[in-house]
Each structure stands twice: as structure tokens, then as C-alpha cells.
C-alpha positions in Angstrom: 0.0 0.0 0.0 1.3 3.4 -1.0 1.3 5.9 1.9 -1.9 7.8 1.8 -3.5 5.5 -0.8 -6.4 3.4 0.6 -6.3 0.7 -2.2 -4.7 -2.7 -1.3 -1.5 -3.7 -2.9 -2.2 -7.4 -3.1 -2.5 -7.6 -6.9 -5.8 -9.3 -6.4 -7.1 -8.1 -9.8 -4.1 -9.8 -11.5 -4.7 -13.0 -9.7 -8.3 -13.0 -10.8 -7.2 -12.4 -14.4 -4.6 -15.2 -14.4 -7.2 -17.5 -12.8 -9.6 -16.8 -15.6 -6.9 -17.4 -18.2 -6.1 -20.8 -16.7 -9.8 -21.8 -16.8 -10.3 -21.0 -20.5 -11.1 -23.6 -23.1 -7.6 -24.3 -24.3 -4.5 -25.0 -22.4 -1.4 -24.8 -24.6 -3.1 -26.0 -27.8 -5.2 -28.5 -26.0 -8.3 -28.9 -23.9 -8.6 -28.5 -20.1 -10.3 -31.3 -18.2 -13.3 -29.0 -17.6 -13.7 -28.3 -21.3 -13.4 -32.0 -22.1 -16.0 -32.7 -19.5 -18.4 -30.2 -20.9 -17.9 -31.3 -24.5 -18.3 -35.0 -23.8 -21.0 -34.7 -21.0 -18.7 -36.9 -18.8 -18.0 -35.9 -15.2 -14.5 -34.7 -14.4 -14.1 -37.3 -11.7 -15.2 -40.0 -14.2 -12.6 -38.8 -16.7 -9.9 -39.1 -14.0 -11.2 -42.6 -13.1 -11.1 -43.7 -16.7 -7.4 -42.5 -16.8 -6.7 -44.4 -13.6 -8.1 -47.7 -14.9 -6.5 -47.3 -18.4 -9.7 -46.7 -20.5 -8.4 -43.2 -21.3 -4.7 -42.6 -22.0 -2.8 -40.3 -19.7 -2.8 -36.8 -21.1 0.2 -34.5 -21.3 0.6 -32.0 -18.6 1.6 -28.4 -18.5 4.5 -27.1 -16.5 2.0 -26.3 -13.8 0.7 -29.9 -13.7 -2.6 -29.2 -15.5 -3.9 -32.0 -17.8 -3.9 -31.1 -21.5 -6.2 -33.2 -23.7 -6.2 -33.5 -27.5 -8.9 -34.4 -30.0 -8.0 -38.1 -29.7 -8.9 -38.0 -26.0 -12.2 -36.3 -26.9 -13.0 -38.8 -29.6 -12.2 -41.7 -27.3 -14.2 -40.3 -24.4 -17.3 -39.9 -26.7 -16.8 -43.6 -27.7 -16.7 -44.7 -24.1 -19.7 -42.6 -23.1 -21.7 -43.9 -26.0 -20.7 -47.4 -25.2 -21.8 -47.0 -21.6 -25.2 -45.5 -22.8 -25.6 -48.7 -24.9 -25.0 -50.8 -21.8 -21.4 -52.0 -22.5 -19.4 -52.7 -19.4 -16.1 -51.1 -18.9 -14.4 -54.5 -19.5 -16.3 -54.9 -22.8 -15.3 -51.4 -23.8 -11.7 -52.1 -22.9 -11.9 -55.1 -25.2 -13.2 -53.1 -28.0 -10.7 -50.3 -27.5 -7.8 -52.9 -27.5 -9.0 -54.0 -30.9 -9.2 -50.3 -32.1 -5.8 -49.4 -30.5 -4.1 -52.3 -32.2 -5.5 -51.3 -35.6 -5.9 -55.0 -36.3 -9.6 -55.5 -35.5 -11.9 -57.3 -37.8 -15.6 -57.0 -38.2 -15.9 -60.6 -36.9 -14.2 -59.7 -33.6 -16.4 -56.7 -33.0 -19.4 -58.7 -34.0 -18.5 -61.4 -31.5 -18.3 -58.9 -28.7 -21.5 -57.3 -29.7 -23.4 -60.6 -29.9 -22.2 -61.5 -26.4 -23.4 -58.1 -25.2 -26.8 -58.7 -26.9 -27.1 -62.0 -25.0 -26.5 -60.1 -21.8 -29.2 -57.6 -22.7 -31.7 -60.3 -23.4 -31.0 -61.9 -20.0 -31.6 -58.5 -18.3 -34.9 -58.1 -20.2 -36.0 -61.5 -19.0 -35.0 -60.6 -15.4 -36.9 -57.3 -15.7 -40.0 -59.1 -17.0 -39.9 -61.4 -14.0 -39.5 -58.4 -11.7 -42.4 -56.7 -13.4 -44.7 -59.7 -12.7 -43.7 -59.9 -9.1 -44.2 -56.1 -8.5 -47.6 -56.2 -10.3 -48.6 -59.1 -8.1 -47.5 -57.3 -5.0 -49.3 -54.1 -6.0 -52.5 -56.1 -6.8 -52.5 -57.5 -3.2 -52.3 -54.1 -1.6 -55.7 -52.7 -0.5 -54.3 -49.2 0.2 -55.9 -49.2 3.7 -54.0 -48.2 6.8 -53.5 -51.6 8.3 -50.4 -53.0 10.1 -50.1 -55.8 7.6 -49.1 -54.7 4.1 -48.5 -57.3 1.4 -45.9 -55.2 -0.3 -43.9 -54.8 2.8 -44.3 -58.4 3.7 -43.1 -59.5 0.3 -40.0 -57.3 0.6 -39.2 -59.1 3.8 -39.4 -62.5 2.2 -36.2 -64.4 2.2 -36.5 -65.9 -1.3 -34.9 -64.2 -4.3 -37.2 -62.4 -6.9 -35.3 -63.4 -10.0 -33.6 -66.7 -10.8 -30.4 -64.9 -11.7 -28.8 -61.8 -10.3 -25.6 -60.3 -11.7 -23.4 -57.5 -10.5 -20.4 -56.3 -12.3 -17.6 -55.4 -10.0 -15.8 -53.8 -12.9 -18.4 -51.2 -13.4 -17.8 -48.0 -11.5 -19.0 -44.6 -12.4 
């Protein structure tokens, strides 16, 4: 602070300006993680997770340690997001990406992975249909009265499984 001047001398305005510059779309001819997240509709933490498990390649970094993504990262992230929307597990996507990364994939290999995924989808549909029948039966038994015995609650406390098959994929995270 200059004597007699009441304005602070902390260069606060400069800090704000530099912070804005760091948050802009491009970071040294690349994309920041925030921009990549917005463009791909994939959460920042999910992008970091995909890097950690090897679905996404590690990006270059600036001298300050910021991640710098290129168009190949964006394209790959869109591939992964779209695959997840179609119900592919991370392991299935990893298998497809290995084929793509090796540039030696054949249509037959991709078809085989897709047919296997289709079988999984059909199993899930069958499980959902069974679940629908059970839920419809439970709802039909409910009178809607205020009584201590409720068939829906009683059915939920039953010890027998609803579907004949339950699957959980440990490999599927975010």
C-alpha cells in the first residue's frame, strides 16, 4: 500500500485475471479437463477414473501440472460414453478399445463382442419381465388401507430371491 492510498496492494485483480486465463477452453493448444468434460458430457471425476483404470490414455501435462487433452482424447471419451449408454461394461469397452488401438480389429471380432453383449441384454430383459410380474402381483395384493399388515412390505421381507439370476459387475464403477 502506498502511503496515503487506501487501495490494497495485493495484486488481487491480477490473480483473478490469471485464474480466468487458466480456466479458458484451451491449455497450450489442448483442452482442459473442464472443457473436455463439458464437450463430452462426462463428469471430471469419471474422466480421471477412466485414466486411472486405463480406459483413457494419460494426457500430457503443463509445467504447472494441468492435464492437456487433445482431439484423440475427446473422440475416445465420446466412444466410451456412447458405449456406456448402450450398456457395455467397462471391460467390454476395454476389449473393443484394445482392438481399435491395435489397428488390427476385424468386423468378426467386433461382432462377437456385440453378440455377447446382446445375449446379456436379453438376459436382463427376462429378469426385468420377471421383476415386473412380481411387482404387479405385490401391488395387486395391496388394498391401500391403513392396516399394520401390508402385502408389499411383507413380500419385501421374504427371504426368497425375486429373479432366478442376479448379476453384479464389480468392474463397473461410475
